[in-house]
Biopython code that builds the backbone (N, CA, C, O; Angstrom):
import numpy as np
from Bio.PDB.StructureBuilder import StructureBuilder

atoms = [
    (1, "MET", "N", (236.378, 32.872, 135.959)),
    (1, "MET", "CA", (235.679, 32.989, 137.222)),
    (1, "MET", "C", (236.497, 33.868, 138.164)),
    (1, "MET", "O", (237.679, 33.600, 138.379)),
    (2, "PRO", "N", (235.893, 34.904, 138.724)),
    (2, "PRO", "CA", (236.642, 35.835, 139.581)),
    (2, "PRO", "C", (236.737, 35.409, 141.048)),
    (2, "PRO", "O", (236.595, 36.233, 141.951)),
    (3, "ALA", "N", (236.976, 34.119, 141.276)),
    (3, "ALA", "CA", (237.166, 33.628, 142.644)),
    (3, "ALA", "C", (238.042, 32.382, 142.582)),
    (3, "ALA", "O", (237.870, 31.526, 141.715)),
    (4, "SER", "N", (238.979, 32.298, 143.514)),
    (4, "SER", "CA", (239.860, 31.136, 143.545)),
    (4, "SER", "C", (240.253, 30.834, 144.984)),
    (4, "SER", "O", (240.038, 31.639, 145.891)),
    (5, "TYR", "N", (240.837, 29.650, 145.169)),
    (5, "TYR", "CA", (241.378, 29.311, 146.480)),
    (5, "TYR", "C", (242.679, 28.551, 146.304)),
    (5, "TYR", "O", (242.919, 27.917, 145.277)),
    (6, "GLN", "N", (243.508, 28.630, 147.330)),
    (6, "GLN", "CA", (244.738, 27.863, 147.411)),
    (6, "GLN", "C", (244.804, 27.276, 148.810)),
    (6, "GLN", "O", (244.452, 27.936, 149.788)),
    (7, "LEU", "N", (245.251, 26.049, 148.898)),
    (7, "LEU", "CA", (245.447, 25.424, 150.199)),
    (7, "LEU", "C", (246.914, 25.539, 150.582)),
    (7, "LEU", "O", (247.801, 25.161, 149.816)),
    (8, "ASP", "N", (247.153, 26.056, 151.755)),
    (8, "ASP", "CA", (248.484, 26.134, 152.340)),
    (8, "ASP", "C", (248.508, 25.064, 153.426)),
    (8, "ASP", "O", (248.166, 25.322, 154.580)),
    (9, "LEU", "N", (248.917, 23.860, 153.036)),
    (9, "LEU", "CA", (248.845, 22.712, 153.942)),
    (9, "LEU", "C", (249.767, 22.881, 155.139)),
    (9, "LEU", "O", (249.426, 22.469, 156.247)),
    (10, "GLU", "N", (250.927, 23.480, 154.929)),
    (10, "GLU", "CA", (251.880, 23.668, 156.022)),
    (10, "GLU", "C", (251.294, 24.525, 157.141)),
    (10, "GLU", "O", (251.476, 24.230, 158.322)),
    (11, "ASN", "N", (250.589, 25.590, 156.756)),
    (11, "ASN", "CA", (249.991, 26.502, 157.733)),
    (11, "ASN", "C", (248.537, 26.168, 158.057)),
    (11, "ASN", "O", (247.898, 26.868, 158.843)),
    (12, "ARG", "N", (248.012, 25.096, 157.450)),
    (12, "ARG", "CA", (246.618, 24.697, 157.655)),
    (12, "ARG", "C", (245.684, 25.886, 157.391)),
    (12, "ARG", "O", (244.865, 26.271, 158.225)),
    (13, "LEU", "N", (245.851, 26.437, 156.202)),
    (13, "LEU", "CA", (245.183, 27.675, 155.830)),
    (13, "LEU", "C", (244.599, 27.554, 154.431)),
    (13, "LEU", "O", (245.208, 26.963, 153.539)),
    (14, "VAL", "N", (243.405, 28.125, 154.249)),
    (14, "VAL", "CA", (242.801, 28.278, 152.932)),
    (14, "VAL", "C", (242.894, 29.753, 152.570)),
    (14, "VAL", "O", (242.382, 30.611, 153.289)),
    (15, "ARG", "N", (243.538, 30.036, 151.474)),
    (15, "ARG", "CA", (243.574, 31.409, 150.956)),
    (15, "ARG", "C", (242.546, 31.507, 149.844)),
    (15, "ARG", "O", (242.673, 30.857, 148.806)),
    (16, "THR", "N", (241.528, 32.325, 150.069)),
    (16, "THR", "CA", (240.535, 32.564, 149.024)),
    (16, "THR", "C", (240.720, 33.979, 148.520)),
    (16, "THR", "O", (241.166, 34.870, 149.244)),
    (17, "ARG", "N", (240.364, 34.162, 147.250)),
    (17, "ARG", "CA", (240.555, 35.469, 146.635)),
    (17, "ARG", "C", (239.410, 35.737, 145.669)),
    (17, "ARG", "O", (239.002, 34.862, 144.905)),
    (18, "GLY", "N", (238.899, 36.969, 145.718)),
    (18, "GLY", "CA", (237.892, 37.403, 144.768)),
    (18, "GLY", "C", (238.373, 38.662, 144.074)),
    (18, "GLY", "O", (239.127, 39.447, 144.650)),
    (19, "TRP", "N", (237.933, 38.858, 142.821)),
    (19, "TRP", "CA", (238.318, 40.054, 142.083)),
    (19, "TRP", "C", (237.232, 40.376, 141.062)),
    (19, "TRP", "O", (236.401, 39.531, 140.727)),
    (20, "GLY", "N", (237.257, 41.607, 140.580)),
    (20, "GLY", "CA", (236.274, 42.021, 139.586)),
    (20, "GLY", "C", (234.865, 41.964, 140.139)),
    (20, "GLY", "O", (234.632, 42.242, 141.316)),
    (21, "VAL", "N", (233.924, 41.599, 139.272)),
    (21, "VAL", "CA", (232.520, 41.469, 139.654)),
    (21, "VAL", "C", (232.321, 40.048, 140.184)),
    (21, "VAL", "O", (232.506, 39.075, 139.452)),
    (22, "LEU", "N", (231.948, 39.934, 141.445)),
    (22, "LEU", "CA", (231.795, 38.644, 142.103)),
    (22, "LEU", "C", (230.318, 38.420, 142.410)),
    (22, "LEU", "O", (229.673, 39.263, 143.033)),
    (23, "THR", "N", (229.787, 37.281, 141.971)),
    (23, "THR", "CA", (228.361, 36.995, 142.137)),
    (23, "THR", "C", (228.144, 35.836, 143.110)),
    (23, "THR", "O", (229.071, 35.089, 143.421)),
    (24, "ASP", "N", (226.917, 35.702, 143.578)),
    (24, "ASP", "CA", (226.558, 34.610, 144.482)),
    (24, "ASP", "C", (226.885, 33.233, 143.904)),
    (24, "ASP", "O", (227.494, 32.418, 144.598)),
    (25, "PRO", "N", (226.499, 32.944, 142.653)),
    (25, "PRO", "CA", (226.813, 31.606, 142.125)),
    (25, "PRO", "C", (228.325, 31.319, 142.100)),
    (25, "PRO", "O", (228.739, 30.177, 142.300)),
    (26, "GLU", "N", (229.130, 32.331, 141.862)),
    (26, "GLU", "CA", (230.581, 32.119, 141.836)),
    (26, "GLU", "C", (231.124, 31.827, 143.233)),
    (26, "GLU", "O", (232.019, 30.997, 143.394)),
    (27, "VAL", "N", (230.585, 32.503, 144.232)),
    (27, "VAL", "CA", (231.020, 32.251, 145.607)),
    (27, "VAL", "C", (230.572, 30.862, 146.044)),
    (27, "VAL", "O", (231.344, 30.127, 146.659)),
    (28, "ARG", "N", (229.330, 30.496, 145.731)),
    (28, "ARG", "CA", (228.838, 29.151, 146.067)),
    (28, "ARG", "C", (229.699, 28.082, 145.398)),
    (28, "ARG", "O", (230.044, 27.077, 146.020)),
    (29, "ASP", "N", (230.043, 28.298, 144.136)),
    (29, "ASP", "CA", (230.869, 27.337, 143.407)),
    (29, "ASP", "C", (232.251, 27.198, 144.056)),
    (29, "ASP", "O", (232.779, 26.092, 144.164)),
    (30, "LEU", "N", (232.826, 28.311, 144.482)),
    (30, "LEU", "CA", (234.130, 28.275, 145.149)),
    (30, "LEU", "C", (234.077, 27.383, 146.386)),
    (30, "LEU", "O", (234.935, 26.519, 146.569)),
    (31, "TYR", "N", (233.076, 27.590, 147.232)),
    (31, "TYR", "CA", (232.960, 26.798, 148.449)),
    (31, "TYR", "C", (232.595, 25.346, 148.144)),
    (31, "TYR", "O", (233.028, 24.446, 148.865)),
    (32, "ASP", "N", (231.814, 25.097, 147.101)),
    (32, "ASP", "CA", (231.506, 23.722, 146.698)),
    (32, "ASP", "C", (232.781, 22.997, 146.277)),
    (32, "ASP", "O", (232.996, 21.847, 146.662)),
    (33, "ARG", "N", (233.625, 23.659, 145.490)),
    (33, "ARG", "CA", (234.895, 23.054, 145.058)),
    (33, "ARG", "C", (235.804, 22.801, 146.255)),
    (33, "ARG", "O", (236.472, 21.770, 146.325)),
    (34, "LEU", "N", (235.827, 23.736, 147.189)),
    (34, "LEU", "CA", (236.668, 23.592, 148.374)),
    (34, "LEU", "C", (236.230, 22.382, 149.200)),
    (34, "LEU", "O", (237.066, 21.595, 149.643)),
    (35, "ARG", "N", (234.921, 22.235, 149.406)),
    (35, "ARG", "CA", (234.402, 21.143, 150.232)),
    (35, "ARG", "C", (234.816, 19.766, 149.723)),
    (35, "ARG", "O", (235.052, 18.859, 150.521)),
    (36, "VAL", "N", (234.908, 19.601, 148.406)),
    (36, "VAL", "CA", (235.229, 18.279, 147.841)),
    (36, "VAL", "C", (236.716, 18.099, 147.560)),
    (36, "VAL", "O", (237.133, 17.029, 147.118)),
    (37, "ASP", "N", (237.517, 19.122, 147.808)),
    (37, "ASP", "CA", (238.961, 18.996, 147.599)),
    (37, "ASP", "C", (239.506, 18.002, 148.632)),
    (37, "ASP", "O", (239.322, 18.209, 149.832)),
    (38, "PRO", "N", (240.171, 16.931, 148.193)),
    (38, "PRO", "CA", (240.635, 15.915, 149.147)),
    (38, "PRO", "C", (241.695, 16.425, 150.126)),
    (38, "PRO", "O", (241.902, 15.809, 151.171)),
    (39, "ASP", "N", (242.366, 17.529, 149.814)),
    (39, "ASP", "CA", (243.378, 18.076, 150.714)),
    (39, "ASP", "C", (242.808, 19.067, 151.735)),
    (39, "ASP", "O", (243.495, 19.456, 152.679)),
    (40, "PHE", "N", (241.563, 19.467, 151.539)),
    (40, "PHE", "CA", (240.938, 20.426, 152.447)),
    (40, "PHE", "C", (240.469, 19.742, 153.717)),
    (40, "PHE", "O", (239.927, 18.637, 153.681)),
    (41, "GLU", "N", (240.683, 20.410, 154.836)),
    (41, "GLU", "CA", (240.139, 19.964, 156.116)),
    (41, "GLU", "C", (239.349, 21.122, 156.715)),
    (41, "GLU", "O", (239.834, 22.253, 156.715)),
    (42, "PRO", "N", (238.144, 20.868, 157.226)),
    (42, "PRO", "CA", (237.321, 21.933, 157.786)),
    (42, "PRO", "C", (237.974, 22.679, 158.948)),
    (42, "PRO", "O", (237.529, 23.769, 159.307)),
    (43, "SER", "N", (239.020, 22.110, 159.536)),
    (43, "SER", "CA", (239.714, 22.775, 160.646)),
    (43, "SER", "C", (240.736, 23.801, 160.166)),
    (43, "SER", "O", (241.337, 24.489, 160.992)),
    (44, "PHE", "N", (240.953, 23.925, 158.853)),
    (44, "PHE", "CA", (241.856, 24.947, 158.320)),
    (44, "PHE", "C", (241.285, 26.337, 158.598)),
    (44, "PHE", "O", (240.070, 26.531, 158.563)),
    (45, "GLN", "N", (242.159, 27.299, 158.872)),
    (45, "GLN", "CA", (241.745, 28.698, 158.957)),
    (45, "GLN", "C", (241.561, 29.234, 157.530)),
    (45, "GLN", "O", (241.971, 28.598, 156.560)),
    (46, "GLN", "N", (240.943, 30.404, 157.421)),
    (46, "GLN", "CA", (240.728, 31.023, 156.114)),
    (46, "GLN", "C", (241.232, 32.449, 156.129)),
    (46, "GLN", "O", (241.032, 33.189, 157.092)),
    (47, "LEU", "N", (241.898, 32.824, 155.033)),
    (47, "LEU", "CA", (242.281, 34.205, 154.779)),
    (47, "LEU", "C", (241.685, 34.570, 153.437)),
    (47, "LEU", "O", (242.143, 34.096, 152.397)),
    (48, "CYS", "N", (240.668, 35.408, 153.457)),
    (48, "CYS", "CA", (239.890, 35.751, 152.265)),
    (48, "CYS", "C", (240.250, 37.163, 151.815)),
    (48, "CYS", "O", (240.038, 38.125, 152.554)),
    (49, "ASP", "N", (240.790, 37.290, 150.611)),
    (49, "ASP", "CA", (241.220, 38.565, 150.056)),
    (49, "ASP", "C", (240.171, 39.079, 149.070)),
    (49, "ASP", "O", (240.022, 38.544, 147.971)),
    (50, "LEU", "N", (239.452, 40.119, 149.474)),
    (50, "LEU", "CA", (238.422, 40.734, 148.624)),
    (50, "LEU", "C", (238.814, 42.139, 148.176)),
    (50, "LEU", "O", (237.966, 42.904, 147.715)),
    (51, "ARG", "N", (240.084, 42.479, 148.309)),
    (51, "ARG", "CA", (240.519, 43.846, 148.020)),
    (51, "ARG", "C", (240.409, 44.224, 146.548)),
    (51, "ARG", "O", (240.353, 45.412, 146.230)),
    (52, "GLU", "N", (240.377, 43.249, 145.642)),
    (52, "GLU", "CA", (240.292, 43.550, 144.211)),
    (52, "GLU", "C", (238.883, 43.403, 143.648)),
    (52, "GLU", "O", (238.688, 43.477, 142.435)),
    (53, "VAL", "N", (237.899, 43.194, 144.522)),
    (53, "VAL", "CA", (236.506, 43.107, 144.073)),
    (53, "VAL", "C", (236.030, 44.512, 143.696)),
    (53, "VAL", "O", (236.184, 45.458, 144.468)),
    (54, "THR", "N", (235.455, 44.631, 142.511)),
    (54, "THR", "CA", (234.929, 45.922, 142.058)),
    (54, "THR", "C", (233.420, 46.021, 142.232)),
    (54, "THR", "O", (232.862, 47.116, 142.294)),
    (55, "ASP", "N", (232.758, 44.853, 142.311)),
    (55, "ASP", "CA", (231.314, 44.830, 142.545)),
    (55, "ASP", "C", (230.959, 43.464, 143.113)),
    (55, "ASP", "O", (231.271, 42.435, 142.515)),
    (56, "LEU", "N", (230.317, 43.459, 144.250)),
    (56, "LEU", "CA", (229.878, 42.223, 144.890)),
    (56, "LEU", "C", (228.367, 42.159, 144.739)),
    (56, "LEU", "O", (227.627, 42.850, 145.439)),
    (57, "LYS", "N", (227.927, 41.321, 143.817)),
    (57, "LYS", "CA", (226.494, 41.211, 143.521)),
    (57, "LYS", "C", (225.898, 40.105, 144.382)),
    (57, "LYS", "O", (226.006, 38.920, 144.069)),
    (58, "THR", "N", (225.265, 40.525, 145.475)),
    (58, "THR", "CA", (224.687, 39.574, 146.416)),
    (58, "THR", "C", (223.447, 40.176, 147.053)),
    (58, "THR", "O", (223.156, 41.364, 146.908)),
    (59, "THR", "N", (222.731, 39.322, 147.761)),
    (59, "THR", "CA", (221.568, 39.767, 148.526)),
    (59, "THR", "C", (221.720, 39.267, 149.957)),
    (59, "THR", "O", (222.519, 38.369, 150.222)),
    (60, "ALA", "N", (220.973, 39.830, 150.858)),
    (60, "ALA", "CA", (220.991, 39.370, 152.244)),
    (60, "ALA", "C", (220.568, 37.905, 152.329)),
    (60, "ALA", "O", (221.134, 37.142, 153.112)),
    (61, "ASP", "N", (219.577, 37.508, 151.530)),
    (61, "ASP", "CA", (219.134, 36.108, 151.539)),
    (61, "ASP", "C", (220.236, 35.169, 151.077)),
    (61, "ASP", "O", (220.406, 34.088, 151.641)),
    (62, "ALA", "N", (220.983, 35.568, 150.062)),
    (62, "ALA", "CA", (222.072, 34.727, 149.562)),
    (62, "ALA", "C", (223.193, 34.621, 150.601)),
    (62, "ALA", "O", (223.773, 33.550, 150.779)),
    (63, "LEU", "N", (223.497, 35.714, 151.278)),
    (63, "LEU", "CA", (224.524, 35.678, 152.321)),
    (63, "LEU", "C", (224.088, 34.783, 153.475)),
    (63, "LEU", "O", (224.893, 34.027, 154.019)),
    (64, "ARG", "N", (222.828, 34.867, 153.843)),
    (64, "ARG", "CA", (222.300, 34.030, 154.921)),
    (64, "ARG", "C", (222.385, 32.552, 154.533)),
    (64, "ARG", "O", (222.793, 31.721, 155.345)),
    (65, "ALA", "N", (222.007, 32.225, 153.308)),
    (65, "ALA", "CA", (222.051, 30.828, 152.856)),
    (65, "ALA", "C", (223.493, 30.307, 152.823)),
    (65, "ALA", "O", (223.749, 29.169, 153.218)),
    (66, "LEU", "N", (224.409, 31.112, 152.366)),
    (66, "LEU", "CA", (225.817, 30.705, 152.323)),
    (66, "LEU", "C", (226.361, 30.499, 153.731)),
    (66, "LEU", "O", (227.124, 29.563, 153.973)),
    (67, "ALA", "N", (225.977, 31.355, 154.648)),
    (67, "ALA", "CA", (226.444, 31.248, 156.029)),
    (67, "ALA", "C", (225.948, 29.964, 156.688)),
    (67, "ALA", "O", (226.609, 29.435, 157.581)),
    (68, "ARG", "N", (224.820, 29.468, 156.269)),
    (68, "ARG", "CA", (224.241, 28.258, 156.869)),
    (68, "ARG", "C", (224.805, 26.970, 156.280)),
    (68, "ARG", "O", (224.543, 25.887, 156.802)),
    (69, "ARG", "N", (225.573, 27.074, 155.202)),
    (69, "ARG", "CA", (226.163, 25.885, 154.582)),
    (69, "ARG", "C", (227.510, 25.605, 155.241)),
    (69, "ARG", "O", (228.438, 26.401, 155.099)),
    (70, "PRO", "N", (227.634, 24.504, 155.949)),
    (70, "PRO", "CA", (228.888, 24.252, 156.662)),
    (70, "PRO", "C", (230.043, 23.917, 155.720)),
    (70, "PRO", "O", (229.954, 22.992, 154.913)),
    (71, "THR", "N", (231.112, 24.673, 155.834)),
    (71, "THR", "CA", (232.350, 24.379, 155.120)),
    (71, "THR", "C", (233.475, 24.248, 156.129)),
    (71, "THR", "O", (234.263, 23.304, 156.077)),
    (72, "PHE", "N", (233.545, 25.201, 157.047)),
    (72, "PHE", "CA", (234.589, 25.215, 158.067)),
    (72, "PHE", "C", (234.015, 24.732, 159.396)),
    (72, "PHE", "O", (232.828, 24.909, 159.672)),
    (73, "ALA", "N", (234.860, 24.127, 160.205)),
    (73, "ALA", "CA", (234.444, 23.645, 161.522)),
    (73, "ALA", "C", (234.120, 24.820, 162.440)),
    (73, "ALA", "O", (234.617, 25.930, 162.247)),
    (74, "GLN", "N", (233.293, 24.563, 163.426)),
    (74, "GLN", "CA", (232.966, 25.590, 164.403)),
    (74, "GLN", "C", (234.236, 26.036, 165.123)),
    (74, "GLN", "O", (235.105, 25.225, 165.445)),
    (75, "GLY", "N", (234.321, 27.333, 165.366)),
    (75, "GLY", "CA", (235.452, 27.893, 166.102)),
    (75, "GLY", "C", (236.689, 28.189, 165.283)),
    (75, "GLY", "O", (237.650, 28.749, 165.811)),
    (76, "VAL", "N", (236.696, 27.829, 164.006)),
    (76, "VAL", "CA", (237.842, 28.092, 163.134)),
    (76, "VAL", "C", (237.875, 29.574, 162.785)),
    (76, "VAL", "O", (236.855, 30.161, 162.422)),
    (77, "ARG", "N", (239.052, 30.170, 162.896)),
    (77, "ARG", "CA", (239.188, 31.592, 162.563)),
    (77, "ARG", "C", (239.209, 31.807, 161.053)),
    (77, "ARG", "O", (239.899, 31.111, 160.308)),
    (78, "ARG", "N", (238.418, 32.808, 160.631)),
    (78, "ARG", "CA", (238.328, 33.176, 159.210)),
    (78, "ARG", "C", (238.445, 34.687, 159.114)),
    (78, "ARG", "O", (237.641, 35.414, 159.698)),
    (79, "ALA", "N", (239.434, 35.158, 158.385)),
    (79, "ALA", "CA", (239.691, 36.594, 158.241)),
    (79, "ALA", "C", (239.367, 37.026, 156.818)),
    (79, "ALA", "O", (239.836, 36.418, 155.856)),
    (80, "PHE", "N", (238.556, 38.085, 156.686)),
    (80, "PHE", "CA", (238.207, 38.660, 155.392)),
    (80, "PHE", "C", (238.855, 40.035, 155.311)),
    (80, "PHE", "O", (238.707, 40.849, 156.222)),
    (81, "VAL", "N", (239.575, 40.295, 154.215)),
    (81, "VAL", "CA", (240.229, 41.581, 154.008)),
    (81, "VAL", "C", (239.546, 42.261, 152.824)),
    (81, "VAL", "O", (239.475, 41.701, 151.730)),
    (82, "VAL", "N", (239.045, 43.472, 153.056)),
    (82, "VAL", "CA", (238.284, 44.196, 152.036)),
    (82, "VAL", "C", (238.939, 45.540, 151.736)),
    (82, "VAL", "O", (239.722, 46.070, 152.524)),
    (83, "GLY", "N", (238.589, 46.068, 150.569)),
    (83, "GLY", "CA", (239.110, 47.366, 150.187)),
    (83, "GLY", "C", (238.049, 48.463, 150.149)),
    (83, "GLY", "O", (238.362, 49.642, 150.315)),
    (84, "ARG", "N", (236.796, 48.072, 149.930)),
    (84, "ARG", "CA", (235.728, 49.058, 149.783)),
    (84, "ARG", "C", (234.772, 48.989, 150.965)),
    (84, "ARG", "O", (234.587, 47.934, 151.570)),
    (85, "GLU", "N", (234.172, 50.121, 151.282)),
    (85, "GLU", "CA", (233.218, 50.184, 152.403)),
    (85, "GLU", "C", (232.036, 49.241, 152.204)),
    (85, "GLU", "O", (231.611, 48.582, 153.152)),
    (86, "VAL", "N", (231.505, 49.167, 150.997)),
    (86, "VAL", "CA", (230.349, 48.316, 150.742)),
    (86, "VAL", "C", (230.707, 46.858, 151.001)),
    (86, "VAL", "O", (229.886, 46.107, 151.528)),
    (87, "ASP", "N", (231.916, 46.447, 150.641)),
    (87, "ASP", "CA", (232.343, 45.069, 150.894)),
    (87, "ASP", "C", (232.555, 44.830, 152.387)),
    (87, "ASP", "O", (232.325, 43.726, 152.880)),
    (88, "TYR", "N", (232.989, 45.857, 153.099)),
    (88, "TYR", "CA", (233.114, 45.749, 154.551)),
    (88, "TYR", "C", (231.740, 45.468, 155.167)),
    (88, "TYR", "O", (231.595, 44.575, 156.002)),
    (89, "GLY", "N", (230.746, 46.234, 154.748)),
    (89, "GLY", "CA", (229.394, 46.061, 155.272)),
    (89, "GLY", "C", (228.808, 44.698, 154.938)),
    (89, "GLY", "O", (228.209, 44.053, 155.799)),
    (90, "LEU", "N", (228.973, 44.253, 153.695)),
    (90, "LEU", "CA", (228.441, 42.950, 153.303)),
    (90, "LEU", "C", (229.167, 41.812, 154.022)),
    (90, "LEU", "O", (228.549, 40.814, 154.394)),
    (91, "SER", "N", (230.462, 41.962, 154.214)),
    (91, "SER", "CA", (231.230, 40.944, 154.938)),
    (91, "SER", "C", (230.813, 40.886, 156.397)),
    (91, "SER", "O", (230.757, 39.804, 156.982)),
    (92, "ARG", "N", (230.521, 42.031, 156.991)),
    (92, "ARG", "CA", (230.044, 42.055, 158.377)),
    (92, "ARG", "C", (228.654, 41.412, 158.492)),
    (92, "ARG", "O", (228.343, 40.757, 159.486)),
    (93, "LEU", "N", (227.828, 41.610, 157.464)),
    (93, "LEU", "CA", (226.520, 40.962, 157.447)),
    (93, "LEU", "C", (226.696, 39.440, 157.379)),
    (93, "LEU", "O", (226.020, 38.702, 158.095)),
    (94, "PHE", "N", (227.603, 38.977, 156.517)),
    (94, "PHE", "CA", (227.902, 37.551, 156.435)),
    (94, "PHE", "C", (228.428, 37.039, 157.781)),
    (94, "PHE", "O", (228.072, 35.944, 158.215)),
    (95, "GLN", "N", (229.264, 37.827, 158.427)),
    (95, "GLN", "CA", (229.790, 37.483, 159.744)),
    (95, "GLN", "C", (228.639, 37.278, 160.736)),
    (95, "GLN", "O", (228.619, 36.291, 161.472)),
    (96, "ALA", "N", (227.693, 38.200, 160.751)),
    (96, "ALA", "CA", (226.559, 38.109, 161.669)),
    (96, "ALA", "C", (225.700, 36.876, 161.389)),
    (96, "ALA", "O", (225.237, 36.218, 162.321)),
    (97, "TYR", "N", (225.485, 36.563, 160.113)),
    (97, "TYR", "CA", (224.706, 35.373, 159.762)),
    (97, "TYR", "C", (225.452, 34.089, 160.118)),
    (97, "TYR", "O", (224.825, 33.064, 160.383)),
    (98, "SER", "N", (226.780, 34.137, 160.126)),
    (98, "SER", "CA", (227.597, 32.942, 160.366)),
    (98, "SER", "C", (227.780, 32.618, 161.844)),
    (98, "SER", "O", (227.986, 31.458, 162.200)),
    (99, "GLU", "N", (227.707, 33.611, 162.692)),
    (99, "GLU", "CA", (227.983, 33.401, 164.113)),
    (99, "GLU", "C", (227.086, 32.352, 164.775)),
    (99, "GLU", "O", (227.593, 31.570, 165.579)),
    (100, "PRO", "N", (225.776, 32.290, 164.481)),
    (100, "PRO", "CA", (224.958, 31.256, 165.122)),
    (100, "PRO", "C", (225.388, 29.825, 164.771)),
    (100, "PRO", "O", (225.062, 28.889, 165.500)),
    (101, "GLN", "N", (226.111, 29.651, 163.669)),
    (101, "GLN", "CA", (226.604, 28.334, 163.271)),
    (101, "GLN", "C", (227.974, 28.039, 163.884)),
    (101, "GLN", "O", (228.570, 27.000, 163.597)),
    (102, "GLY", "N", (228.472, 28.940, 164.719)),
    (102, "GLY", "CA", (229.754, 28.716, 165.377)),
    (102, "GLY", "C", (230.952, 29.252, 164.621)),
    (102, "GLY", "O", (232.091, 28.950, 164.977)),
    (103, "SER", "N", (230.719, 30.040, 163.582)),
    (103, "SER", "CA", (231.823, 30.619, 162.816)),
    (103, "SER", "C", (232.466, 31.763, 163.583)),
    (103, "SER", "O", (231.794, 32.496, 164.308)),
    (104, "VAL", "N", (233.769, 31.905, 163.416)),
    (104, "VAL", "CA", (234.520, 32.990, 164.026)),
    (104, "VAL", "C", (235.149, 33.774, 162.879)),
    (104, "VAL", "O", (236.221, 33.422, 162.385)),
    (105, "ILE", "N", (234.475, 34.832, 162.466)),
    (105, "ILE", "CA", (234.904, 35.635, 161.318)),
    (105, "ILE", "C", (235.179, 37.049, 161.784)),
    (105, "ILE", "O", (234.422, 37.612, 162.574)),
    (106, "GLU", "N", (236.268, 37.620, 161.291)),
    (106, "GLU", "CA", (236.566, 39.036, 161.498)),
    (106, "GLU", "C", (236.823, 39.654, 160.134)),
    (106, "GLU", "O", (237.340, 39.000, 159.229)),
    (107, "VAL", "N", (236.458, 40.915, 159.999)),
    (107, "VAL", "CA", (236.623, 41.641, 158.747)),
    (107, "VAL", "C", (237.663, 42.738, 158.966)),
    (107, "VAL", "O", (237.605, 43.479, 159.947)),
    (108, "PHE", "N", (238.609, 42.826, 158.041)),
    (108, "PHE", "CA", (239.730, 43.762, 158.169)),
    (108, "PHE", "C", (239.860, 44.606, 156.910)),
    (108, "PHE", "O", (239.418, 44.224, 155.827)),
    (109, "ARG", "N", (240.476, 45.757, 157.088)),
    (109, "ARG", "CA", (240.831, 46.615, 155.956)),
    (109, "ARG", "C", (242.325, 46.505, 155.639)),
    (109, "ARG", "O", (242.770, 46.888, 154.557)),
    (110, "GLU", "N", (243.088, 45.977, 156.594)),
    (110, "GLU", "CA", (244.542, 45.869, 156.434)),
    (110, "GLU", "C", (244.965, 44.397, 156.469)),
    (110, "GLU", "O", (244.578, 43.644, 157.363)),
    (111, "TRP", "N", (245.761, 44.009, 155.481)),
    (111, "TRP", "CA", (246.240, 42.639, 155.357)),
    (111, "TRP", "C", (247.016, 42.187, 156.591)),
    (111, "TRP", "O", (246.803, 41.088, 157.102)),
    (112, "GLU", "N", (247.908, 43.040, 157.057)),
    (112, "GLU", "CA", (248.765, 42.687, 158.186)),
    (112, "GLU", "C", (247.942, 42.424, 159.448)),
    (112, "GLU", "O", (248.286, 41.542, 160.234)),
    (113, "ALA", "N", (246.872, 43.170, 159.649)),
    (113, "ALA", "CA", (246.011, 42.961, 160.819)),
    (113, "ALA", "C", (245.314, 41.599, 160.735)),
    (113, "ALA", "O", (245.154, 40.918, 161.748)),
    (114, "ALA", "N", (244.905, 41.210, 159.543)),
    (114, "ALA", "CA", (244.265, 39.901, 159.363)),
    (114, "ALA", "C", (245.261, 38.782, 159.647)),
    (114, "ALA", "O", (244.927, 37.808, 160.322)),
    (115, "GLU", "N", (246.470, 38.917, 159.141)),
    (115, "GLU", "CA", (247.502, 37.916, 159.411)),
    (115, "GLU", "C", (247.777, 37.795, 160.899)),
    (115, "GLU", "O", (247.877, 36.692, 161.436)),
    (116, "ALA", "N", (247.898, 38.933, 161.555)),
    (116, "ALA", "CA", (248.187, 38.928, 162.995)),
    (116, "ALA", "C", (247.051, 38.249, 163.761)),
    (116, "ALA", "O", (247.307, 37.477, 164.686)),
    (117, "TRP", "N", (245.812, 38.524, 163.389)),
    (117, "TRP", "CA", (244.678, 37.920, 164.074)),
    (117, "TRP", "C", (244.667, 36.393, 163.877)),
    (117, "TRP", "O", (244.261, 35.647, 164.768)),
    (118, "LEU", "N", (245.116, 35.949, 162.708)),
    (118, "LEU", "CA", (245.209, 34.505, 162.448)),
    (118, "LEU", "C", (246.438, 33.876, 163.112)),
    (118, "LEU", "O", (246.566, 32.653, 163.182)),
    (119, "GLY", "N", (247.340, 34.738, 163.597)),
    (119, "GLY", "CA", (248.530, 34.233, 164.285)),
    (119, "GLY", "C", (249.619, 33.782, 163.356)),
    (119, "GLY", "O", (250.381, 32.876, 163.692)),
    (120, "MET", "N", (249.716, 34.399, 162.173)),
    (120, "MET", "CA", (250.746, 33.987, 161.216)),
    (120, "MET", "C", (251.108, 35.102, 160.244)),
    (120, "MET", "O", (250.367, 36.068, 160.065)),
    (121, "ARG", "N", (252.249, 34.939, 159.636)),
    (121, "ARG", "CA", (252.656, 35.770, 158.495)),
    (121, "ARG", "C", (252.651, 34.857, 157.298)),
    (121, "ARG", "O", (253.484, 33.954, 157.212)),
    (122, "VAL", "N", (251.733, 35.063, 156.365)),
    (122, "VAL", "CA", (251.631, 34.131, 155.235)),
    (122, "VAL", "C", (252.120, 34.724, 153.924)),
    (122, "VAL", "O", (252.146, 34.027, 152.910)),
    (123, "ARG", "N", (252.493, 35.942, 153.919)),
    (123, "ARG", "CA", (252.995, 36.556, 152.673)),
    (123, "ARG", "C", (254.467, 36.676, 152.689)),
    (123, "ARG", "O", (255.057, 37.167, 151.726)),
]
sb = StructureBuilder()
sb.init_structure("model")
sb.init_model(0)
sb.init_chain("A")
sb.init_seg("    ")
for serial, (resi, resn, name, xyz) in enumerate(atoms, 1):
    if name == "N":
        sb.init_residue(resn, " ", resi, " ")
    sb.init_atom(name, np.array(xyz, "f"), 0.0, 1.0, " ", f" {name:<3s}", serial, name[0])
structure = sb.get_structure()
């Protein structure tokens, strides 16, 4: 499966990572696993690394549905780091769908900028 997560309990951070060809069912499964992880708290921030994704197979409807499924608490900062323009656009679309639910998502091209926005150095 080309998606994984790690919990950084000390920093109250979820590090998610995607690589290769990433599909909607794989992303849904990642968030489903995260929701039931006993160490996860919805107040954790997220740092999502999509720089190694070669193809993101999704639709606007799937992004909208994922954005409406609560995983993180309202107001929690979530940073997405992308490498390709198409992933930047799709991540921004997800950001727009998530905002009405109280999500605070920013999309970055540079890892260091995402870390700074989250207020930490995690690498």
